[in-house]
N, C-alpha and C positions, 0 to 999 in steps of 0.2 A: 504493499499500499504505499502511496508517495507520501513522503515527509515533508515538513518546513511549511506546512499550510498554518493559517493563525489559529490561535485558541479560541473558544466561544467568546471570552472578554473582548478579545479586537474584533470578533465579527458583529459584535453586538450593536456597534456604532453603524455599521454597514446597513444592517436590519431596519435600524432607527430612522436614517434618511431615507430608505426605500418606503417605509410606512408612515411617514410624517403626515400625509395627509388623512390616512387612515386614525391617526392620534388625535389630528384636530377634529375631525368629524365625531368621534368618540365622545371625547369631552363636550362638543355642541350638543351630542344626544341627550345629556341630561336633561334638555329643555324640552325634548320631545314629549308629546303625548299619547302619539300611537303610530304604528306603522301597521302596514298590511298583514295578512295572516301567513305570506311568507317570510316575514321577516324584513322584506325590502322597505324601502321609503317610498311613503306615498309622493303622488308626484307635486303635490304642493311644498312638502316637505324637502324634497330635493331641490326646488326651487329657493325654499327659504335658506338651507344648506348654502346653496351657490352664493347666494346675496352675503351672507353672513360671513361667509369664508373666501369670498373672491374666487369661487371655484366656477366652472360650467358645470350646469345641468349634470352632463355625463361623467366628468371627473368627481362629482358628489357621489354618484350612484356607486361609482367604481370604488371609492373610497370607503363608501358605507359597506359594500360588498366584502372588502378586505376586511373590515373591523370586525364584522360577523365572525368570518373564518379564523381570525386569529385571537378571538376573544375579548377584544377591545371594548367591544360592545355586546349587549345580551338584550334579546326580546322579552318580553316579561308581560304577558298578560295583555297583549294588544299594545304594550308599549315598550319602551326601549330605556335604557340606562347604561351608563358605564359598566364595564364588565371588569373583573377582579385583576385581568392581566393589565388594566389601564393603571391601577393604582400601584402595580410594582414597576410601569414602564421604565420609569427613570433611573431606579436604583438596583434592578434585578437583572444581570446581564442573561441569567439563564433563562428567566420567563421571556425575554425579546427572543432570544433564539429559539426557543421552543414555539413560540408564537408564530414566528416566520415558517418554522418548520410544519405548522397546521397549513399556513398557506401554499407551501411546496407540496404537501401531500394532496391538495385540491387545485392542482394547476390545470385539470381538465376542465374546471367550473372558468377558470378565467382567460381559456384560448379564446382565440377570436373566432368568430363564427365562420365558417368556410363559405367560399362563394356559392352562390345558388347552383351554378352549373356542375358544381362538384358533390352538391348534398346526397344525389344518389348514391356517389361512390362510398362517401362517409357512412352511410347509414349500414353498410356492410364491412367497410375496411378499418374505420377508425378504431373500432373496438379491439380489433385484433391487433391493431398497430400499438395500440396502449399496451397491449401486455409486453411488448416489446422494449419498452421504455426502462426497465431495470438493467435490460442487458446494454443497451445504449449508454446509459449513464455509468455503468461499471466500466466501459470500455473507456469513456471520456475521463474517467477517474483515474485508470491506470495510466491512461496516456500523460496526462496531466500536462497538457498543452492542446494547441488546435488541432483540429480534426477537420479535413474536407467534408463540405456537404456529399460530395461523391462517395466517399469511403463510410460514412454514415450511411447513404442510400444504399450502398451495397449489402452493409451490415443489416438494415431493415428489410431488404428484399429477401437475404438468405432465412432470416427468420421467419417471414410469413411463407416462405417454401417450406420450411421445416414443418410449421404447424400446420400447414395446406394437408400434406403428405400423411402427417398424424403422427404422434408421438414425441417428439422432440423436444426436449426441455430447454432449449435453447443455451445449453452451457457451451457451445461450439462459439458462441460469440464473444465471450471473453476469455482471456489469457490465464484468467483462475476459475476453475470449474464452478465453485460454489459461490463466485461474488454475483453470477446474475441474478440468484434467487434471494440475495440479501438486500437489495432497494424495493422499498416499497413504493409503489404507485397507484393512485384513485382508478379503481377499475369499474366497471358496470355502465360507462356512458353508454356504451352500445353492446348488445350482447344478440348479435344477428347470427345466423347459421354459418357454417363454415364455406370459404370460398372454393370452388370446387376448381375453377381455371385461374392460373396466374392472371393477377390485376397488371394492367398496364404500367411500363415504366413512367410514364406522366402522373397516374393516379398515385403510387407509391410515393413520386415525388412530391406531391401535393401534400400527402397526409405527413411525410416527414417535415415539410415546412409548416404546416399546422402544429406540429408536436414542438417543434424547436421554438416557434414562437410562442407557445404557451409556456413552454420552460423558461423561455426569457422574461414572459410577462410576471414572474414570479420572482425573478432574478436569481435562478440557477445556472441559466446558461448566458452565454455571453456569444452573440452572432457578428461577425466581421468579416468582409473579404471574401464571400463565399464559403465560410467555415465556422465550427462553433466549437467552443470548450466551457467548461465547467466554470463558475465564479467561485470565489472563495466559499460563499455560502453553499454553492451546489457540494463543493467537496466536503463540506462539513455534513452536510445532508447524507451522502453517502456514507459516510464513514460511521456516522451516528448509526444509520441501519445495520451496516456491516457489525458493529459492536452489540447492539441489541441481540442479533442472531447468533453472534459468537456466544454472548453469555448465557442465552437460552441453551445453546447445545452443550457447553462444558460444565453446566452444574452437576454434580456428582449423585446428589440426592433425588434429582427429578420430580420436584412437585408441582411443575406447571401447571399441570392437567387439574389439581386437586382444587378444592374448594379455598377460600381465604381462612375458614377455620381451622382446615385440615392444615392447611400450610403453617399457620402460627403455633397450632400444636406440635407439629413434628419439628419446627425452629426452635421449639423451648429448651431442648438440650444442647443446641449448638452453641459455642463460642461467637461472639459479636462479628467477626469476620466472615464465616460461613454463612451466618443467618441473613447477612446484608445480601451476599452473593444470592442466595436463593430468593430475597426478597425482589432484587433486580432483576431476575430472570422471570419471576411470577407476573411482576408490574409489565415486563417487556412484552410478555406472550398474550396480552388483552388490552381492550381500548382503556386509555388512561382513566376516562370516566368511569368506567364499569370497574374496574381494578379498585378505586378509591372507594365506590361504594359498597363494595364487598367487605372492604378491610373496615370501614366504618359500620356496617352491618354486624361483623364479628366482635368489634368492641364492645357493642351494646349488651353482650353476653354476662355470665355471672363469673366466669374466670378473670380475677384481674390481673394475671400474667399475661394472657391472650391480650385484653385489651393495651398492656404496656408494650405489646410485641406489634400489636396493630398500627399504633404511632411510631414505632420504630421503622416499619414498612412504609408509611405514610412519608416519614422523612426522605426515604429513597424515592419516592415517587415525587416528591419536591412540587416545583409550582403549580403544577396541575391540579395538586389537592387542595390548594390554598382555598379556594371558594367554599367547597364542600367542608373543610376544617371551619373555616368562620362559622358557618351554619350551623356545625357540631357544639359551639359555644351554648347554644340555646339547650343543650341536652345535659341535664344535671350529671350522669352518669360519665359524659366524655369532657365536661367543660374544662377541669385543672389541665387534662392532657392537651386539650384543642388550645388553651391560652398559653401554654408552655411551648407547642408546636409553632405557634404564630409569632410568638415573641423571638424563638430563635432565625425565623425568616427575616425579620426586620434588622434593619441597620442599627437600631439604639442601643445594643450592648446593654440591655436592661438584666439584671438578676430574677431568679424566680419568686424572691422576696417582693420585688417590685411589681411581679405580674400578678401574682395569686395574692387575695384578700385572707384575711384568717380562716374564715369557712373554706374556701377552695383549698387553702393548704392543709386543713384538718382533713378534709374529705379525702385527699389524694394521699395522706400519711396512712390513713387507716385501708385506703384500696392497696397500696403498695405492701402494707404488713400484710394482708390478707394472701397475696400472692407468696410472699416469704412463707405463710402459715402454712400453704396449701403445697407448694413446690420446693420450698426449701428446709433447710434444717432450723428448727424452732429456735435454736440457739441464737440465729442471727437477729432475732426481734432486739436482744440486747444492744446490738449496735445501731438498729433502727431506731430505737428509742433515743439512744447518745446522740444521734446525729441531726435529730429534729429537736429535741426539747431544749437547747441553748442554756443547760442547766436548770431548767424549771419543769421536770417530768410531772408534777401536778397540774400546770397549767396545759401542757399538751394533751393530757389524759382527759380534763374537764371539754376542751374543744373537740375531742375525738367523740366523747359522751355525746355531746351535742350536735355531732357532725350530720346525723341523720343517716348516716351510713349501715346498711344491714348487717354489716360483719363488725359493726364496730364493740358489740359486746363480747365476741369470740376473739377478737383481737385481743382486747386488753385483759380477758382471761388467760389468755396464752401468756401475754407478757408478765402477769402476776405469777405464774408458775416457772418462769425461768430467769427472771431477773434476780441477781445476786444481793441486790441492797434489798433488805427487808422493808425500810421506808418506802421504796420506789415500787416494790411488790406490793404492799397494802395498798397505797394510792390507786394502783391499776385495778385491783381487786375491788375497792370501793366504787371506782367509777364504772365497772362493768355491772356490779351490783346495780347501781344507780340507772343503767341503760335499761336492766330487765324490770325495775320498778318503775320506770316512767319519771325519775327525780330529776331536778334541775340540775 
């Protein structure tokens, strides 16, 4: 794989410049009252955006479409407002690059409409040609320089011929056999029957032109002098897809087909490094929104250790989880974990004590103690008390008693049975008894 291409932090300014109009219209969208059912701008809103932002109506519509795809704006119950990614846009380079990646995956939605004279050809040929995009992108990535349109045309023609005769996996298009399947492209724009006769050279050339223009429209490809090459963003996209596939292929335990709950239970006995590798593979193997939803659902259960591991997996998921984690703040069972997760994502450098109020901190202490009680050595509870009590275990136990956590009594009873200090043990026992009797 080619070396020397910029890191994501260096690429983020490129994506920001490319999407500057999408950001502008996303900020303006906070004033919208409604969009149509497809999430597109109503005509009067497009005109209003054009006037407010000094854009043509067509440019406003294009920027709006990009903002929706990137997550800068979200349609909500017939209205629209800034999305979670807009809030992270200026300070989170990863969020910017992942947002651009969503645009890259949707390049077929932004490709120019073919001329009317060619639309009959596109109805049959374009869908099959789109399936060859991973091979073309892999080749451009490996060449790491301009490739003539004629050479790309020959690659596309060969791929279509192999598909037509049946069974070819397309690996011959790439010097690295498995690279061809490693790049994702949006598919499904056309799903017509196989072409029984070879398409004409002019038809294939027209489809290639359409494909390259679409990839250029999202900033993945640069076209000049009858040649094309990947942009730095395009190289990053190919490498990112390769890394995802390699992560999935190389994990030893193979939990990617399991449910989130099964994954987290399996990783309970792993050290942090192998657990994170499994989390990365599991998240990479499914759409990000689905992975996040499954992890949060698993975190809602009774097992406190699973809850903590779910948020470790959400840390691996990164920016795409932010909106759902913000919503989880309203769930009492998830609130402390969600607040800490969000604080870690911010640039403010705050400590847990600054993030969690006394009630949230007490609830989290009981929850993590319950995880120790269920999955660890009971003696570890002594250190759990010392680490959180700041020299005042009686106050800690009082807050735990009042936390409303369903495991408060069992945790306090367990502490009373293992703590070597008789005074601390008595205080824990009294607090446990108070929970049982409903005392204040």
